[in-house]
C-alpha positions as YAML, in Angstrom:
chain: A
units: angstrom
residues:
- id: 1
  name: MET
  ca: [0.00, 0.00, 0.00]
- id: 2
  name: GLY
  ca: [1.59, 3.29, -1.07]
- id: 3
  name: ALA
  ca: [1.50, 6.45, 0.97]
- id: 4
  name: SER
  ca: [-1.10, 8.99, -0.04]
- id: 5
  name: VAL
  ca: [0.47, 12.42, 0.11]
- id: 6
  name: TYR
  ca: [-0.71, 15.16, -2.21]
- id: 7
  name: ILE
  ca: [1.30, 18.30, -2.85]
- id: 8
  name: SER
  ca: [-0.12, 20.91, -5.18]
- id: 9
  name: GLN
  ca: [1.41, 23.98, -6.74]
- id: 10
  name: ASN
  ca: [-1.25, 26.72, -6.52]
- id: 11
  name: SER
  ca: [-4.16, 24.48, -7.46]
- id: 12
  name: LYS
  ca: [-6.78, 22.60, -5.52]
- id: 13
  name: VAL
  ca: [-6.38, 18.83, -5.49]
- id: 14
  name: PRO
  ca: [-9.46, 17.03, -6.85]
- id: 15
  name: SER
  ca: [-11.66, 15.76, -4.04]
- id: 16
  name: SER
  ca: [-11.42, 12.21, -5.38]
- id: 17
  name: LYS
  ca: [-7.71, 12.22, -4.53]
- id: 18
  name: LYS
  ca: [-8.10, 13.79, -1.10]
- id: 19
  name: LYS
  ca: [-10.03, 10.96, 0.49]
- id: 20
  name: SER
  ca: [-8.27, 8.05, 2.11]
- id: 21
  name: LYS
  ca: [-9.04, 4.57, 0.94]
- id: 22
  name: GLU
  ca: [-12.29, 3.24, 2.36]
- id: 23
  name: VAL
  ca: [-11.43, 2.86, 6.04]
- id: 24
  name: SER
  ca: [-13.65, 3.23, 9.04]
- id: 25
  name: LEU
  ca: [-10.99, 5.18, 10.92]
- id: 26
  name: SER
  ca: [-10.59, 8.88, 10.16]
- id: 27
  name: ILE
  ca: [-9.12, 12.06, 11.62]
- id: 28
  name: ILE
  ca: [-11.93, 14.14, 13.11]
- id: 29
  name: SER
  ca: [-9.92, 16.97, 14.69]
- id: 30
  name: ALA
  ca: [-6.39, 17.99, 15.63]
- id: 31
  name: ASP
  ca: [-4.61, 20.24, 18.12]
- id: 32
  name: TYR
  ca: [-1.23, 21.91, 17.73]
- id: 33
  name: ILE
  ca: [1.16, 20.83, 20.51]
- id: 34
  name: SER
  ca: [4.63, 22.23, 19.70]
- id: 35
  name: GLU
  ca: [7.21, 22.43, 16.92]
- id: 36
  name: PHE
  ca: [5.89, 19.98, 14.28]
- id: 37
  name: ILE
  ca: [3.84, 17.88, 16.71]
- id: 38
  name: ILE
  ca: [0.07, 17.69, 16.31]
- id: 39
  name: ASP
  ca: [-2.33, 15.72, 18.51]
- id: 40
  name: LEU
  ca: [-4.68, 13.88, 16.14]
- id: 41
  name: HIS
  ca: [-8.17, 12.84, 17.30]
- id: 42
  name: PHE
  ca: [-9.58, 9.78, 15.55]
- id: 43
  name: SER
  ca: [-13.13, 8.65, 14.89]
- id: 44
  name: ASP
  ca: [-12.66, 5.66, 17.23]
- id: 45
  name: GLY
  ca: [-12.05, 8.03, 20.17]
- id: 46
  name: LYS
  ca: [-8.28, 7.48, 20.30]
- id: 47
  name: ARG
  ca: [-5.68, 10.22, 20.07]
- id: 48
  name: GLU
  ca: [-2.07, 10.19, 18.93]
- id: 49
  name: LYS
  ca: [0.66, 12.79, 18.91]
- id: 50
  name: VAL
  ca: [2.34, 12.81, 15.51]
- id: 51
  name: ASP
  ca: [5.61, 14.53, 14.64]
- id: 52
  name: PHE
  ca: [5.10, 15.86, 11.11]
- id: 53
  name: LEU
  ca: [8.72, 16.99, 10.64]
- id: 54
  name: PRO
  ca: [9.84, 13.71, 8.99]
- id: 55
  name: LEU
  ca: [6.82, 13.81, 6.65]
- id: 56
  name: PHE
  ca: [7.50, 17.47, 5.80]
- id: 57
  name: MET
  ca: [11.21, 16.78, 5.24]
- id: 58
  name: LYS
  ca: [10.39, 14.00, 2.78]
- id: 59
  name: TYR
  ca: [7.42, 15.44, 0.87]
- id: 60
  name: VAL
  ca: [7.16, 19.23, 1.21]
- id: 61
  name: LYS
  ca: [9.23, 20.99, -1.46]
- id: 62
  name: GLY
  ca: [9.39, 24.22, -3.47]
- id: 63
  name: ASP
  ca: [6.96, 27.03, -2.67]
- id: 64
  name: ASN
  ca: [5.27, 24.82, -0.09]
- id: 65
  name: ARG
  ca: [8.35, 25.01, 2.14]
- id: 66
  name: LYS
  ca: [6.68, 28.09, 3.65]
- id: 67
  name: TYR
  ca: [4.73, 25.65, 5.85]
- id: 68
  name: PHE
  ca: [7.97, 24.87, 7.70]
- id: 69
  name: SER
  ca: [7.58, 28.20, 9.53]
- id: 70
  name: SER
  ca: [5.77, 27.73, 12.84]
- id: 71
  name: THR
  ca: [3.29, 30.49, 11.96]
- id: 72
  name: GLN
  ca: [2.26, 28.74, 8.73]
- id: 73
  name: PHE
  ca: [2.48, 25.22, 10.18]
- id: 74
  name: LYS
  ca: [-0.08, 26.06, 12.88]
- id: 75
  name: LYS
  ca: [-2.64, 26.93, 10.16]
- id: 76
  name: PHE
  ca: [-3.54, 23.31, 9.39]
- id: 77
  name: ARG
  ca: [-7.10, 22.11, 8.84]
- id: 78
  name: VAL
  ca: [-8.84, 18.75, 9.05]
- id: 79
  name: VAL
  ca: [-11.01, 18.22, 5.96]
- id: 80
  name: ASP
  ca: [-12.65, 14.95, 4.92]
- id: 81
  name: GLY
  ca: [-10.54, 12.97, 7.40]
- id: 82
  name: ASN
  ca: [-7.24, 14.40, 6.07]
- id: 83
  name: ILE
  ca: [-4.96, 17.08, 7.49]
- id: 84
  name: SER
  ca: [-3.99, 19.89, 5.13]
- id: 85
  name: TRP
  ca: [-2.18, 23.21, 4.91]
- id: 86
  name: GLY
  ca: [-2.99, 26.17, 2.69]
- id: 87
  name: ARG
  ca: [-6.15, 27.82, 1.43]
- id: 88
  name: ASN
  ca: [-5.90, 25.70, -1.72]
- id: 89
  name: GLU
  ca: [-4.87, 22.62, 0.23]
- id: 90
  name: ASP
  ca: [-1.28, 22.94, -0.95]
- id: 91
  name: VAL
  ca: [-0.12, 20.09, 1.31]
- id: 92
  name: ILE
  ca: [-2.41, 17.18, 2.24]
- id: 93
  name: PHE
  ca: [-1.61, 14.11, 4.33]
- id: 94
  name: THR
  ca: [-4.16, 11.32, 4.37]
- id: 95
  name: LEU
  ca: [-4.63, 9.05, 7.36]
- id: 96
  name: ASP
  ca: [-3.02, 6.21, 5.38]
- id: 97
  name: SER
  ca: [0.11, 8.26, 4.70]
- id: 98
  name: ILE
  ca: [0.44, 9.26, 8.36]
- id: 99
  name: LEU
  ca: [-0.12, 5.79, 9.78]
- id: 100
  name: SER
  ca: [2.17, 4.06, 7.28]
- id: 101
  name: PHE
  ca: [5.09, 6.50, 7.56]
- id: 102
  name: PRO
  ca: [7.96, 4.56, 9.21]
- id: 103
  name: SER
  ca: [9.23, 7.26, 11.57]
- id: 104
  name: ARG
  ca: [5.88, 8.14, 13.12]
- id: 105
  name: SER
  ca: [6.20, 9.66, 16.57]
- id: 106
  name: LYS
  ca: [6.16, 6.89, 19.13]
- id: 107
  name: GLU
  ca: [7.33, 6.82, 22.68]
- id: 108
  name: GLU
  ca: [10.98, 5.91, 22.77]
- id: 109
  name: VAL
  ca: [12.91, 4.46, 25.65]
- id: 110
  name: LEU
  ca: [16.40, 5.75, 26.21]
- id: 111
  name: TYR
  ca: [18.67, 3.44, 28.15]
- id: 112
  name: ILE
  ca: [21.65, 5.02, 29.85]
- id: 113
  name: ILE
  ca: [24.33, 2.61, 31.00]
...
């Protein structure tokens, strides 16, 4: 299953491409935490803090790099179960792309010997 990340250059992505594959789980809301970390609220009642920096580093290029600034990054929206940035949805991450990205934010244990 490939990641579903859509980056546009000054044009709105067709709604058929914005929706995740038919899954019962979806993002219903999100809260900014700090830096590139957003607390996602899912339709099953669960929440997860996700660090979007690795996703941004891999996929966000060109004019869309403006969303790396904290002021612009905080202006995300949840639309149709996806999280997006920009009035024209310049950057869109689907639930599939977030959940399948290998370096998703997870609690890490640091052992000091």
